[in-house]
N, CA, C and O atoms as a GROMACS GRO file, in nm:
protein
  544
    1MET      N    1   4.950   1.802   1.674
    1MET     CA    2   4.823   1.764   1.734
    1MET      C    3   4.711   1.859   1.689
    1MET      O    4   4.602   1.814   1.654
    2THR      N    5   4.738   1.987   1.690
    2THR     CA    6   4.636   2.081   1.646
    2THR      C    7   4.604   2.066   1.498
    2THR      O    8   4.491   2.089   1.454
    3ARG      N    9   4.704   2.028   1.421
    3ARG     CA   10   4.683   2.008   1.277
    3ARG      C   11   4.582   1.894   1.252
    3ARG      O   12   4.497   1.905   1.164
    4ASN      N   13   4.592   1.787   1.330
    4ASN     CA   14   4.498   1.675   1.316
    4ASN      C   15   4.356   1.716   1.352
    4ASN      O   16   4.260   1.674   1.287
    5VAL      N   17   4.342   1.796   1.456
    5VAL     CA   18   4.210   1.844   1.497
    5VAL      C   19   4.152   1.934   1.389
    5VAL      O   20   4.033   1.923   1.356
    6GLU      N   21   4.234   2.022   1.332
    6GLU     CA   22   4.188   2.109   1.224
    6GLU      C   23   4.145   2.026   1.104
    6GLU      O   24   4.040   2.054   1.045
    7ASN      N   25   4.222   1.926   1.066
    7ASN     CA   26   4.187   1.840   0.953
    7ASN      C   27   4.058   1.764   0.980
    7ASN      O   28   3.973   1.752   0.892
    8MET      N   29   4.043   1.714   1.102
    8MET     CA   30   3.923   1.641   1.136
    8MET      C   31   3.800   1.733   1.130
    8MET      O   32   3.695   1.692   1.080
    9LEU      N   33   3.813   1.855   1.180
    9LEU     CA   34   3.701   1.948   1.176
    9LEU      C   35   3.669   1.990   1.033
    9LEU      O   36   3.553   2.005   0.996
   10PHE      N   37   3.774   2.008   0.953
   10PHE     CA   38   3.753   2.052   0.815
   10PHE      C   39   3.697   1.940   0.728
   10PHE      O   40   3.603   1.962   0.652
   11TYR      N   41   3.754   1.821   0.738
   11TYR     CA   42   3.711   1.709   0.654
   11TYR      C   43   3.605   1.624   0.720
   11TYR      O   44   3.518   1.569   0.651
   12GLY      N   45   3.609   1.610   0.850
   12GLY     CA   46   3.520   1.519   0.922
   12GLY      C   47   3.375   1.561   0.920
   12GLY      O   48   3.288   1.481   0.885
   13ILE      N   49   3.347   1.685   0.955
   13ILE     CA   50   3.207   1.730   0.964
   13ILE      C   51   3.141   1.734   0.826
   13ILE      O   52   3.032   1.680   0.810
   14PRO      N   53   3.204   1.797   0.725
   14PRO     CA   54   3.140   1.792   0.592
   14PRO      C   55   3.126   1.648   0.540
   14PRO      O   56   3.028   1.616   0.473
   15GLY      N   57   3.224   1.565   0.570
   15GLY     CA   58   3.215   1.425   0.526
   15GLY      C   59   3.098   1.354   0.590
   15GLY      O   60   3.029   1.276   0.524
   16ILE      N   61   3.075   1.380   0.717
   16ILE     CA   62   2.962   1.319   0.788
   16ILE      C   63   2.830   1.369   0.730
   16ILE      O   64   2.736   1.292   0.713
   17ILE      N   65   2.824   1.498   0.699
   17ILE     CA   66   2.702   1.555   0.641
   17ILE      C   67   2.673   1.490   0.506
   17ILE      O   68   2.559   1.453   0.478
   18VAL      N   69   2.774   1.475   0.423
   18VAL     CA   70   2.756   1.410   0.293
   18VAL      C   71   2.710   1.266   0.312
   18VAL      O   72   2.621   1.220   0.240
   19LEU      N   73   2.769   1.195   0.405
   19LEU     CA   74   2.731   1.057   0.432
   19LEU      C   75   2.585   1.047   0.474
   19LEU      O   76   2.512   0.960   0.425
   20VAL      N   77   2.541   1.135   0.561
   20VAL     CA   78   2.402   1.135   0.607
   20VAL      C   79   2.308   1.162   0.490
   20VAL      O   80   2.205   1.096   0.477
   21ILE      N   81   2.342   1.257   0.405
   21ILE     CA   82   2.258   1.287   0.289
   21ILE      C   83   2.248   1.167   0.196
   21ILE      O   84   2.140   1.133   0.148
   22VAL      N   85   2.360   1.103   0.170
   22VAL     CA   86   2.361   0.984   0.083
   22VAL      C   87   2.276   0.874   0.143
   22VAL      O   88   2.199   0.809   0.072
   23LEU      N   89   2.289   0.850   0.272
   23LEU     CA   90   2.210   0.746   0.338
   23LEU      C   91   2.061   0.778   0.334
   23LEU      O   92   1.979   0.689   0.312
   24LEU      N   93   2.025   0.904   0.356
   24LEU     CA   94   1.884   0.943   0.347
   24LEU      C   95   1.830   0.920   0.207
   24LEU      O   96   1.716   0.875   0.191
   25PHE      N   97   1.909   0.950   0.107
   25PHE     CA   98   1.868   0.928  -0.032
   25PHE      C   99   1.850   0.780  -0.061
   25PHE      O  100   1.753   0.741  -0.127
   26LEU      N  101   1.940   0.697  -0.013
   26LEU     CA  102   1.933   0.554  -0.041
   26LEU      C  103   1.816   0.484   0.028
   26LEU      O  104   1.760   0.389  -0.026
   27PHE      N  105   1.781   0.531   0.147
   27PHE     CA  106   1.678   0.463   0.226
   27PHE      C  107   1.548   0.539   0.233
   27PHE      O  108   1.468   0.516   0.324
   28ARG      N  109   1.525   0.628   0.139
   28ARG     CA  110   1.400   0.705   0.142
   28ARG      C  111   1.286   0.622   0.087
   28ARG      O  112   1.307   0.525   0.014
   29THR      N  113   1.165   0.659   0.123
   29THR     CA  114   1.046   0.596   0.068
   29THR      C  115   1.027   0.648  -0.074
   29THR      O  116   1.034   0.768  -0.096
   30PRO      N  117   1.002   0.559  -0.169
   30PRO     CA  118   0.979   0.607  -0.305
   30PRO      C  119   0.867   0.710  -0.309
   30PRO      O  120   0.768   0.697  -0.236
   31ARG      N  121   0.881   0.811  -0.393
   31ARG     CA  122   0.785   0.921  -0.396
   31ARG      C  123   0.644   0.874  -0.425
   31ARG      O  124   0.548   0.926  -0.368
   32HIS      N  125   0.630   0.774  -0.514
   32HIS     CA  126   0.495   0.732  -0.546
   32HIS      C  127   0.427   0.663  -0.428
   32HIS      O  128   0.304   0.667  -0.418
   33GLU      N  129   0.504   0.600  -0.340
   33GLU     CA  130   0.444   0.539  -0.221
   33GLU      C  131   0.404   0.646  -0.120
   33GLU      O  132   0.296   0.638  -0.060
   34ALA      N  133   0.489   0.745  -0.101
   34ALA     CA  134   0.456   0.854  -0.010
   34ALA      C  135   0.336   0.933  -0.064
   34ALA      O  136   0.248   0.972   0.012
   35GLY      N  137   0.334   0.955  -0.196
   35GLY     CA  138   0.225   1.029  -0.258
   35GLY      C  139   0.092   0.960  -0.243
   35GLY      O  140  -0.011   1.025  -0.228
   36ARG      N  141   0.093   0.827  -0.247
   36ARG     CA  142  -0.030   0.750  -0.232
   36ARG      C  143  -0.092   0.774  -0.094
   36ARG      O  144  -0.213   0.786  -0.082
   37LYS      N  145  -0.007   0.779   0.008
   37LYS     CA  146  -0.058   0.804   0.144
   37LYS      C  147  -0.117   0.943   0.156
   37LYS      O  148  -0.220   0.962   0.220
   38GLU      N  149  -0.051   1.041   0.094
   38GLU     CA  150  -0.101   1.179   0.098
   38GLU      C  151  -0.235   1.191   0.024
   38GLU      O  152  -0.316   1.277   0.056
   39MET      N  153  -0.256   1.104  -0.074
   39MET     CA  154  -0.378   1.110  -0.156
   39MET      C  155  -0.499   1.044  -0.089
   39MET      O  156  -0.608   1.048  -0.145
   40ALA      N  157  -0.481   0.985   0.027
   40ALA     CA  158  -0.591   0.913   0.093
   40ALA      C  159  -0.719   0.997   0.105
   40ALA      O  160  -0.827   0.946   0.077
   41PRO      N  161  -0.710   1.125   0.146
   41PRO     CA  162  -0.834   1.204   0.154
   41PRO      C  163  -0.902   1.223   0.018
   41PRO      O  164  -1.025   1.227   0.009
   42VAL      N  165  -0.821   1.234  -0.088
   42VAL     CA  166  -0.879   1.249  -0.223
   42VAL      C  167  -0.948   1.120  -0.263
   42VAL      O  168  -1.060   1.124  -0.315
   43TYR      N  169  -0.883   1.006  -0.240
   43TYR     CA  170  -0.944   0.878  -0.274
   43TYR      C  171  -1.074   0.854  -0.195
   43TYR      O  172  -1.168   0.794  -0.245
   44LYS      N  173  -1.076   0.903  -0.072
   44LYS     CA  174  -1.198   0.891   0.009
   44LYS      C  175  -1.312   0.972  -0.053
   44LYS      O  176  -1.426   0.926  -0.062
   45LEU      N  177  -1.279   1.094  -0.097
   45LEU     CA  178  -1.380   1.178  -0.162
   45LEU      C  179  -1.429   1.114  -0.293
   45LEU      O  180  -1.547   1.122  -0.326
   46VAL      N  181  -1.337   1.053  -0.367
   46VAL     CA  182  -1.374   0.986  -0.492
   46VAL      C  183  -1.467   0.869  -0.462
   46VAL      O  184  -1.565   0.847  -0.534
   47ALA      N  185  -1.437   0.794  -0.357
   47ALA     CA  186  -1.523   0.681  -0.318
   47ALA      C  187  -1.664   0.728  -0.282
   47ALA      O  188  -1.762   0.657  -0.302
   48GLU      N  189  -1.671   0.851  -0.229
   48GLU     CA  190  -1.800   0.910  -0.194
   48GLU      C  191  -1.863   0.981  -0.314
   48GLU      O  192  -1.970   1.041  -0.302
   49ASN      N  193  -1.796   0.973  -0.430
   49ASN     CA  194  -1.839   1.038  -0.554
   49ASN      C  195  -1.845   1.190  -0.540
   49ASN      O  196  -1.929   1.256  -0.602
   50ASN      N  197  -1.755   1.246  -0.459
   50ASN     CA  198  -1.750   1.390  -0.436
   50ASN      C  199  -1.631   1.450  -0.514
   50ASN      O  200  -1.532   1.493  -0.456
   51TYR      N  201  -1.646   1.451  -0.645
   51TYR     CA  202  -1.538   1.502  -0.731
   51TYR      C  203  -1.524   1.653  -0.721
   51TYR      O  204  -1.417   1.707  -0.749
   52ALA      N  205  -1.631   1.722  -0.682
   52ALA     CA  206  -1.624   1.868  -0.669
   52ALA      C  207  -1.519   1.910  -0.565
   52ALA      O  208  -1.457   2.015  -0.580
   53LYS      N  209  -1.499   1.829  -0.463
   53LYS     CA  210  -1.396   1.858  -0.363
   53LYS      C  211  -1.265   1.785  -0.395
   53LYS      O  212  -1.157   1.837  -0.367
   54ALA      N  213  -1.275   1.666  -0.452
   54ALA     CA  214  -1.156   1.584  -0.478
   54ALA      C  215  -1.064   1.647  -0.583
   54ALA      O  216  -0.942   1.645  -0.566
   55ILE      N  217  -1.121   1.701  -0.690
   55ILE     CA  218  -1.038   1.754  -0.799
   55ILE      C  219  -0.955   1.875  -0.757
   55ILE      O  220  -0.835   1.878  -0.785
   56PRO      N  221  -1.014   1.975  -0.689
   56PRO     CA  222  -0.929   2.087  -0.644
   56PRO      C  223  -0.822   2.044  -0.544
   56PRO      O  224  -0.711   2.096  -0.545
   57MET      N  225  -0.857   1.950  -0.457
   57MET     CA  226  -0.760   1.900  -0.359
   57MET      C  227  -0.645   1.830  -0.431
   57MET      O  228  -0.528   1.850  -0.397
   58ALA      N  229  -0.677   1.747  -0.530
   58ALA     CA  230  -0.575   1.678  -0.609
   58ALA      C  231  -0.492   1.778  -0.688
   58ALA      O  232  -0.371   1.761  -0.703
   59GLY      N  233  -0.556   1.882  -0.739
   59GLY     CA  234  -0.483   1.986  -0.814
   59GLY      C  235  -0.380   2.056  -0.728
   59GLY      O  236  -0.268   2.082  -0.772
   60LYS      N  237  -0.418   2.086  -0.605
   60LYS     CA  238  -0.324   2.150  -0.513
   60LYS      C  239  -0.206   2.057  -0.485
   60LYS      O  240  -0.090   2.101  -0.486
   61MET      N  241  -0.234   1.930  -0.459
   61MET     CA  242  -0.128   1.832  -0.434
   61MET      C  243  -0.039   1.814  -0.557
   61MET      O  244   0.083   1.801  -0.546
   62ALA      N  245  -0.101   1.813  -0.675
   62ALA     CA  246  -0.025   1.795  -0.799
   62ALA      C  247   0.072   1.911  -0.820
   62ALA      O  248   0.186   1.891  -0.861
   63ARG      N  249   0.027   2.032  -0.791
   63ARG     CA  250   0.115   2.149  -0.805
   63ARG      C  251   0.228   2.146  -0.703
   63ARG      O  252   0.332   2.209  -0.722
   64LEU      N  253   0.208   2.071  -0.593
   64LEU     CA  254   0.314   2.054  -0.493
   64LEU      C  255   0.399   1.930  -0.524
   64LEU      O  256   0.475   1.884  -0.439
   65ASN      N  257   0.386   1.878  -0.645
   65ASN     CA  258   0.471   1.770  -0.698
   65ASN      C  259   0.436   1.632  -0.644
   65ASN      O  260   0.524   1.547  -0.632
   66ASN      N  261   0.310   1.609  -0.610
   66ASN     CA  262   0.266   1.475  -0.570
   66ASN      C  263   0.237   1.396  -0.698
   66ASN      O  264   0.142   1.426  -0.770
   67CYS      N  265   0.319   1.294  -0.725
   67CYS     CA  266   0.307   1.221  -0.852
   67CYS      C  267   0.176   1.143  -0.862
   67CYS      O  268   0.127   1.123  -0.973
   68ASP      N  269   0.119   1.098  -0.751
   68ASP     CA  270  -0.009   1.029  -0.757
   68ASP      C  271  -0.122   1.125  -0.794
   68ASP      O  272  -0.211   1.090  -0.870
   69ALA      N  273  -0.116   1.245  -0.740
   69ALA     CA  274  -0.216   1.347  -0.775
   69ALA      C  275  -0.202   1.386  -0.922
   69ALA      O  276  -0.303   1.405  -0.991
   70GLN      N  277  -0.080   1.397  -0.970
   70GLN     CA  278  -0.057   1.429  -1.110
   70GLN      C  279  -0.114   1.320  -1.200
   70GLN      O  280  -0.178   1.349  -1.301
   71PHE      N  281  -0.091   1.195  -1.165
   71PHE     CA  282  -0.141   1.083  -1.245
   71PHE      C  283  -0.294   1.077  -1.237
   71PHE      O  284  -0.359   1.046  -1.337
   72PHE      N  285  -0.350   1.105  -1.121
   72PHE     CA  286  -0.496   1.109  -1.103
   72PHE      C  287  -0.556   1.212  -1.199
   72PHE      O  288  -0.655   1.184  -1.266
   73LEU      N  289  -0.495   1.332  -1.205
   73LEU     CA  290  -0.546   1.436  -1.294
   73LEU      C  291  -0.529   1.396  -1.441
   73LEU      O  292  -0.616   1.425  -1.524
   74TYR      N  293  -0.419   1.330  -1.473
   74TYR     CA  294  -0.400   1.281  -1.610
   74TYR      C  295  -0.517   1.193  -1.650
   74TYR      O  296  -0.576   1.211  -1.757
   75LYS      N  297  -0.552   1.096  -1.563
   75LYS     CA  298  -0.659   1.003  -1.596
   75LYS      C  299  -0.792   1.075  -1.614
   75LYS      O  300  -0.870   1.041  -1.703
   76LEU      N  301  -0.819   1.174  -1.529
   76LEU     CA  302  -0.945   1.248  -1.542
   76LEU      C  303  -0.951   1.324  -1.673
   76LEU      O  304  -1.051   1.317  -1.744
   77TYR      N  305  -0.843   1.396  -1.707
   77TYR     CA  306  -0.844   1.478  -1.828
   77TYR      C  307  -0.838   1.396  -1.956
   77TYR      O  308  -0.897   1.436  -2.056
   78ILE      N  309  -0.770   1.283  -1.955
   78ILE     CA  310  -0.762   1.201  -2.077
   78ILE      C  311  -0.897   1.134  -2.105
   78ILE      O  312  -0.933   1.112  -2.221
   79GLU      N  313  -0.970   1.101  -1.998
   79GLU     CA  314  -1.101   1.036  -2.014
   79GLU      C  315  -1.215   1.136  -2.020
   79GLU      O  316  -1.326   1.102  -2.062
   80GLY      N  317  -1.189   1.260  -1.978
   80GLY     CA  318  -1.295   1.359  -1.971
   80GLY      C  319  -1.396   1.326  -1.862
   80GLY      O  320  -1.516   1.349  -1.877
   81LYS      N  321  -1.344   1.271  -1.755
   81LYS     CA  322  -1.428   1.225  -1.644
   81LYS      C  323  -1.435   1.333  -1.537
   81LYS      O  324  -1.335   1.363  -1.471
   82HIS      N  325  -1.553   1.392  -1.520
   82HIS     CA  326  -1.578   1.496  -1.420
   82HIS      C  327  -1.504   1.626  -1.450
   82HIS      O  328  -1.510   1.720  -1.370
   83VAL      N  329  -1.435   1.633  -1.562
   83VAL     CA  330  -1.371   1.755  -1.612
   83VAL      C  331  -1.388   1.752  -1.764
   83VAL      O  332  -1.415   1.646  -1.822
   84LYS      N  333  -1.370   1.867  -1.828
   84LYS     CA  334  -1.376   1.871  -1.973
   84LYS      C  335  -1.254   1.798  -2.029
   84LYS      O  336  -1.142   1.823  -1.987
   85LYS      N  337  -1.277   1.707  -2.123
   85LYS     CA  338  -1.167   1.630  -2.182
   85LYS      C  339  -1.068   1.727  -2.247
   85LYS      O  340  -1.106   1.814  -2.325
   86ASN      N  341  -0.938   1.709  -2.211
   86ASN     CA  342  -0.835   1.798  -2.263
   86ASN      C  343  -0.705   1.718  -2.272
   86ASN      O  344  -0.637   1.696  -2.172
   87GLU      N  345  -0.672   1.675  -2.394
   87GLU     CA  346  -0.555   1.590  -2.412
   87GLU      C  347  -0.424   1.661  -2.378
   87GLU      O  348  -0.333   1.600  -2.323
   88ALA      N  349  -0.414   1.791  -2.410
   88ALA     CA  350  -0.291   1.866  -2.381
   88ALA      C  351  -0.267   1.874  -2.230
   88ALA      O  352  -0.155   1.854  -2.184
   89THR      N  353  -0.372   1.904  -2.156
   89THR     CA  354  -0.360   1.911  -2.009
   89THR      C  355  -0.329   1.773  -1.953
   89THR      O  356  -0.248   1.759  -1.862
   90ALA      N  357  -0.395   1.671  -2.007
   90ALA     CA  358  -0.371   1.534  -1.961
   90ALA      C  359  -0.224   1.496  -1.982
   90ALA      O  360  -0.161   1.441  -1.892
   91LEU      N  361  -0.170   1.525  -2.100
   91LEU     CA  362  -0.032   1.489  -2.128
   91LEU      C  363   0.066   1.569  -2.042
   91LEU      O  364   0.172   1.518  -2.005
   92ARG      N  365   0.031   1.693  -2.011
   92ARG     CA  366   0.118   1.773  -1.923
   92ARG      C  367   0.125   1.708  -1.785
   92ARG      O  368   0.233   1.700  -1.727
   93TRP      N  369   0.010   1.661  -1.732
   93TRP     CA  370   0.010   1.596  -1.601
   93TRP      C  371   0.078   1.460  -1.607
   93TRP      O  372   0.144   1.419  -1.511
   94LEU      N  373   0.063   1.390  -1.719
   94LEU     CA  374   0.132   1.262  -1.735
   94LEU      C  375   0.283   1.281  -1.733
   94LEU      O  376   0.355   1.207  -1.666
   95GLN      N  377   0.330   1.381  -1.807
   95GLN     CA  378   0.473   1.409  -1.810
   95GLN      C  379   0.526   1.445  -1.671
   95GLN      O  380   0.630   1.395  -1.629
   96GLU      N  381   0.454   1.531  -1.600
   96GLU     CA  382   0.496   1.571  -1.464
   96GLU      C  383   0.499   1.450  -1.371
   96GLU      O  384   0.592   1.435  -1.291
   97SER      N  385   0.400   1.365  -1.382
   97SER     CA  386   0.394   1.247  -1.296
   97SER      C  387   0.509   1.152  -1.328
   97SER      O  388   0.570   1.094  -1.237
   98ALA      N  389   0.539   1.135  -1.455
   98ALA     CA  390   0.651   1.048  -1.495
   98ALA      C  391   0.783   1.104  -1.443
   98ALA      O  392   0.866   1.030  -1.391
   99ARG      N  393   0.801   1.234  -1.457
   99ARG     CA  394   0.923   1.298  -1.407
   99ARG      C  395   0.935   1.286  -1.256
   99ARG      O  396   1.045   1.279  -1.201
  100SER      N  397   0.820   1.284  -1.189
  100SER     CA  398   0.819   1.276  -1.043
  100SER      C  399   0.839   1.134  -0.993
  100SER      O  400   0.855   1.112  -0.872
  101GLY      N  401   0.839   1.035  -1.083
  101GLY     CA  402   0.870   0.899  -1.042
  101GLY      C  403   0.755   0.802  -1.032
  101GLY      O  404   0.772   0.694  -0.976
  102HIS      N  405   0.638   0.835  -1.083
  102HIS     CA  406   0.523   0.744  -1.078
  102HIS      C  407   0.543   0.635  -1.183
  102HIS      O  408   0.549   0.666  -1.302
  103PRO      N  409   0.553   0.507  -1.142
  103PRO     CA  410   0.584   0.400  -1.237
  103PRO      C  411   0.487   0.386  -1.355
  103PRO      O  412   0.530   0.371  -1.469
  104ALA      N  413   0.358   0.391  -1.328
  104ALA     CA  414   0.260   0.379  -1.438
  104ALA      C  415   0.272   0.497  -1.533
  104ALA      O  416   0.263   0.482  -1.654
  105ALA      N  417   0.290   0.616  -1.476
  105ALA     CA  418   0.306   0.736  -1.559
  105ALA      C  419   0.432   0.725  -1.644
  105ALA      O  420   0.432   0.765  -1.761
  106GLN      N  421   0.538   0.673  -1.588
  106GLN     CA  422   0.662   0.655  -1.664
  106GLN      C  423   0.637   0.561  -1.782
  106GLN      O  424   0.686   0.584  -1.892
  107HIS      N  425   0.562   0.455  -1.759
  107HIS     CA  426   0.531   0.360  -1.865
  107HIS      C  427   0.451   0.427  -1.977
  107HIS      O  428   0.489   0.420  -2.094
  108TYR      N  429   0.342   0.493  -1.940
  108TYR     CA  430   0.256   0.554  -2.042
  108TYR      C  431   0.326   0.672  -2.112
  108TYR      O  432   0.306   0.694  -2.231
  109TRP      N  433   0.407   0.747  -2.038
  109TRP     CA  434   0.482   0.856  -2.099
  109TRP      C  435   0.585   0.800  -2.196
  109TRP      O  436   0.608   0.856  -2.303
  110GLY      N  437   0.647   0.690  -2.159
  110GLY     CA  438   0.742   0.624  -2.248
  110GLY      C  439   0.674   0.579  -2.376
  110GLY      O  440   0.729   0.596  -2.485
  111LEU      N  441   0.555   0.522  -2.365
  111LEU     CA  442   0.481   0.480  -2.485
  111LEU      C  443   0.447   0.601  -2.571
  111LEU      O  444   0.454   0.595  -2.694
  112HIS      N  445   0.410   0.710  -2.506
  112HIS     CA  446   0.376   0.833  -2.579
  112HIS      C  447   0.497   0.886  -2.656
  112HIS      O  448   0.482   0.936  -2.768
  113LEU      N  449   0.615   0.876  -2.597
  113LEU     CA  450   0.736   0.929  -2.660
  113LEU      C  451   0.795   0.838  -2.767
  113LEU      O  452   0.880   0.881  -2.845
  114MET      N  453   0.750   0.714  -2.773
  114MET     CA  454   0.812   0.612  -2.858
  114MET      C  455   0.827   0.657  -3.004
  114MET      O  456   0.930   0.632  -3.066
  115LYS      N  457   0.728   0.723  -3.059
  115LYS     CA  458   0.729   0.760  -3.200
  115LYS      C  459   0.831   0.871  -3.229
  115LYS      O  460   0.904   0.864  -3.328
  116ASN      N  461   0.836   0.973  -3.144
  116ASN     CA  462   0.920   1.091  -3.171
  116ASN      C  463   1.055   1.090  -3.102
  116ASN      O  464   1.148   1.153  -3.150
  117ASN      N  465   1.067   1.018  -2.990
  117ASN     CA  466   1.192   1.021  -2.915
  117ASN      C  467   1.217   0.884  -2.851
  117ASN      O  468   1.199   0.867  -2.731
  118PRO      N  469   1.259   0.786  -2.933
  118PRO     CA  470   1.273   0.649  -2.880
  118PRO      C  471   1.376   0.634  -2.769
  118PRO      O  472   1.360   0.549  -2.681
  119GLU      N  473   1.480   0.716  -2.770
  119GLU     CA  474   1.581   0.707  -2.663
  119GLU      C  475   1.522   0.746  -2.529
  119GLU      O  476   1.539   0.676  -2.429
  120LYS      N  477   1.451   0.859  -2.526
  120LYS     CA  478   1.388   0.904  -2.402
  120LYS      C  479   1.276   0.809  -2.362
  120LYS      O  480   1.254   0.783  -2.244
  121ALA      N  481   1.205   0.757  -2.461
  121ALA     CA  482   1.098   0.661  -2.434
  121ALA      C  483   1.154   0.539  -2.363
  121ALA      O  484   1.096   0.491  -2.265
  122GLU      N  485   1.265   0.488  -2.411
  122GLU     CA  486   1.327   0.370  -2.350
  122GLU      C  487   1.368   0.398  -2.206
  122GLU      O  488   1.356   0.311  -2.120
  123TYR      N  489   1.417   0.521  -2.180
  123TYR     CA  490   1.454   0.559  -2.043
  123TYR      C  491   1.334   0.547  -1.950
  123TYR      O  492   1.344   0.488  -1.842
  124TYR      N  493   1.219   0.602  -1.992
  124TYR     CA  494   1.100   0.599  -1.906
  124TYR      C  495   1.044   0.457  -1.894
  124TYR      O  496   1.000   0.417  -1.786
  125LEU      N  497   1.045   0.382  -2.003
  125LEU     CA  498   0.995   0.244  -1.997
  125LEU      C  499   1.082   0.159  -1.905
  125LEU      O  500   1.032   0.076  -1.829
  126LYS      N  501   1.213   0.179  -1.914
  126LYS     CA  502   1.305   0.106  -1.828
  126LYS      C  503   1.286   0.145  -1.681
  126LYS      O  504   1.289   0.060  -1.592
  127SER      N  505   1.266   0.274  -1.656
  127SER     CA  506   1.242   0.321  -1.518
  127SER      C  507   1.115   0.259  -1.461
  127SER      O  508   1.112   0.220  -1.344
  128ALA      N  509   1.012   0.250  -1.543
  128ALA     CA  510   0.886   0.190  -1.498
  128ALA      C  511   0.905   0.042  -1.464
  128ALA      O  512   0.857  -0.005  -1.361
  129ARG      N  513   0.976  -0.030  -1.551
  129ARG     CA  514   1.002  -0.173  -1.524
  129ARG      C  515   1.085  -0.190  -1.397
  129ARG      O  516   1.058  -0.278  -1.316
  130LYS      N  517   1.185  -0.105  -1.382
  130LYS     CA  518   1.273  -0.112  -1.265
  130LYS      C  519   1.194  -0.088  -1.135
  130LYS      O  520   1.225  -0.146  -1.031
  131ALA      N  521   1.092  -0.003  -1.143
  131ALA     CA  522   1.008   0.026  -1.026
  131ALA      C  523   0.903  -0.082  -1.003
  131ALA      O  524   0.826  -0.075  -0.907
  132GLY      N  525   0.899  -0.182  -1.092
  132GLY     CA  526   0.806  -0.293  -1.073
  132GLY      C  527   0.676  -0.281  -1.148
  132GLY      O  528   0.584  -0.360  -1.123
  133PHE      N  529   0.663  -0.185  -1.239
  133PHE     CA  530   0.538  -0.169  -1.314
  133PHE      C  531   0.521  -0.283  -1.412
  133PHE      O  532   0.613  -0.318  -1.486
  134LYS      N  533   0.402  -0.341  -1.412
  134LYS     CA  534   0.366  -0.446  -1.507
  134LYS      C  535   0.234  -0.407  -1.571
  134LYS      O  536   0.134  -0.385  -1.502
  135GLU      N  537   0.233  -0.398  -1.703
  135GLU     CA  538   0.111  -0.361  -1.773
  135GLU      C  539   0.008  -0.471  -1.759
  135GLU      O  540   0.040  -0.589  -1.773
  136LYS      N  541  -0.114  -0.432  -1.730
  136LYS     CA  542  -0.222  -0.530  -1.708
  136LYS      C  543  -0.289  -0.566  -1.838
  136LYS      O  544  -0.382  -0.647  -1.839
   0.00000   0.00000   0.00000
């Protein structure tokens, strides 16, 4: 009888913990959807044309791994909009956003990689399609 209790305590509790972690992973909100909600104050500032406050706020969020903030910064730097145009910085933010799971970033990063690394490019393009990204 004590052997069964010991086995249950040894295998049961860690097994339950693993099950809970797996379930949390399976039913989590995709990062890009959660990131969009966090970006609401930045989008509000952009709507008010207040880039002086929006850009530093987005930068802080991007450094905290918010894929929407990373993609936002990519677009600003690639276009040179309200910041000095800088392709290297733009591509760094695009790569971070793609790695963080932003579907559009995955698509554009995949296109960027196509020439030099077609295998990795296909991975990102497939991930973007799987997440529902459709090029406009």
